[in-house]
Steps between C-alpha positions, in 0.01 A plus 500: 500500500236497229263790447167439331319810375129526423380851421577697820567191711845357569542152644840415647596133524810368669596145584632452850654199676260288704666604826539876503532541878879552459402817309318639804805707596445706182162618633445796728442454873122538475477227234723271706267543799197425280661178374588385853138555613360279222495125557422391143820441294302577184389839634854574624627433149235732352594783736873469427447463124269801473738716702798402284305560178388847609856582605638382164239681291475830688826510702419681824227720351214269602403266781217254555258537786169324566156642571277385785383201291853387415490619138833639375533871432804667348635814659727748323371472143170540323371154419349176620651169602388142531728239655 
C-alpha cells in the first residue's frame, strides 16, 4: 500500500486484482449483505475494496457507513473518507 501525504491529508492507494469477489469472506456480515444487494460489479468491487482498506488501515477501530444520500462516513475515528 502506498500512502501519499499532503499537509494534513493522507491518501491510501492499493492495487487490487480485477476480481475481488473471492475476498468477500474477509468482510463483515453487513458488508457482505450490502454487496449482495448491489447489481453493479463495479460498485460491488468498490464496497469490498473500501471495506478491506479501512480494515487494513484502522484494524477494527473504524467502520464505514453511509448517510441518507449514500455518501460514505467513517465511524470510530475522527476524520473524513471518500471512496
